C-alpha positions, 0 to 999 in steps of 0.5 A: 857451037860455042866452047863450054867454060866451066872446068872441073878441078879435081884431084886423086891420089898418084898411084903406080900408073900414071894419074892423069893420064888414066884419068885422060885415058878413061874420059877422052878416049875409052868412053865418048866424053870428049872431055878436055884434060890438063895436068894442074901443077901444084908446088909443095905448099906448107902444110902445117897441122891438120887442125889448121888445115881443117879450120882453114877449109871453111875459111878457104870456101868463103875467101873463095866465094868473095874473090870471084865475086870480085874478079867478076865485078872487074870483068863485068865492068871493063866488058861494059867499057869495052866498045866491041861486038858482044861476043868479043867481049870476053876476049878482052880479058887477059892475064899476064898478056895471055887469055884467061883459059890458056892462064888456067889450063897451063898454070903455074904457081907464082912464088914471087907473089905467093911464097910456097914456103909461107904459111897457108893461112897467111897466104889465104890473108895476103890474097883477100887483103889484096883483092879487097883493097881492088875492090875498093878502088874498083867501088870508087872509080866506078862511082866516079864514072857512073857519076859523071854518066848520071850527070851527062844524062841528066844534062842530055834530058835537060836539053832534050826535054819540054820546057817543063824540065829542060835547061832555059839558058839557051831560051831566055835571053838578056832582053827577058831579063829586068836587071839591076831593078831593086823593085821588079823582076822577070818570072818565067812561067810553063802554062799547060797548053790545055789551059792557055786561055785561062793564063790570058784572063787570070795572070795579072790577079795571081798576086796584087802586083803583077805589071799589066800587060808585061806577059810575053810568050818566049817558047813552046813545045808540045805540051807547053808554053813559057811566058814571061811577066813582070811583078814587083819582088816582095810579092814573088812567094805569092805569085808562086803560090797561086800560080801552082794553084792554078796549074801553072809553073813558075820556074826558076831561073837565074840569067848567066851570059857566059853559060853555054849548055852545048859547051858545057855538055861537050865539056862533060862528054870530054871529062867522061871519056877521060875517066872511062879510059882510065877506068878501062886501062885499071880494069884490064891491070886489075882483072889479071891481079883478081883473076891471078889471086883467084886461081892461086887461091883455088890451088890452095883450096884443092890443096888443103881439101886434098890433104884432107880427104887423102891424108899425110904426105901430101901425094896426089895429082890435080887435074883440070877437066873441062866437060863437053856440053851435055856429058856432065853426068856421064863424066860424073859416073866415069869419075865416080866408078874410076875413084869409088875406091877412095871413100867407103862403100857406106857413103855411097850405099844406095845412091846411084851417081845422080843423087851424089851429084846432087848432094855435091859430094864425091870420092874424090876432091872437085871444084869448079872454075867457071870462066863465063864472065859474060854474066853474073853467075854468083 
């Protein structure tokens, strides 16, 4: 059975007893919840004023959503590029040479990237600007890759489609062309097979100046025959118009002796592979940057919410819990019992654990961190 990937990042005030051990004992030892718990180490961040924190709280929720969305876009793009089995795609996601689970569960604040002495509002702005720049680069690089892929699909469709849509460069030869003629030109017409008998009787009358008996069958498939006829140039538009009325389709074609569709396709495939490799390397590097920014933003968010919830001085313990499958309701009940003293009884008066969970309000600070990047969850 696959391990759950949605963690709860919670906090509670420190007490004379070890806060983490108390939680761990109740959720993984005393209660049969099989929860995996980890301390989540936060530095002493620059608090500022409570008014600033209250204003920042709303901004943090929005920033969290945006940064997570960008992180998931990069992850999805990378997993789409990885040539491995479906179950192995998530393993391609690494941060600082470790997997994302280890990075989260053994989180260490990066003071080099995000100095803890910096005001929190500035740190959030730095993270948002950093990730916004990454997303702009992702859009540009993904667009370049998608364009070459679409062009290649179009080229394959031209080569693999019927005579109505396929590239005719490998079908029409030099001998079918009337070169260096001031007055006459070859015209190439797709004739549906269901009306091929009509074509033989009608083509010379599609304009006043069709060369008699110039019809030549060049190629055919299951749906169409490709014919060449010779007409006088000044009557081309009339010929095309009358052909359309008869359900014959004139294919515009310019002969190029240097064109080789197979060589062109091979060149496009090489270009696509080069762009794919470059995009893959970029995604691996920048997923780590975006994921790091996202988890630091989560850390700031749990810090701000904890100060607003528990007051100053900032004396609380942040903890990471991995609820096991089908155990989340029991775990919430245990946590509500453990921390019910942190809020007034009126908040929970007349409400059971299910009602409280539906409102997403708990007596302790609680955020979610979903590490399942196999699908878009936002």
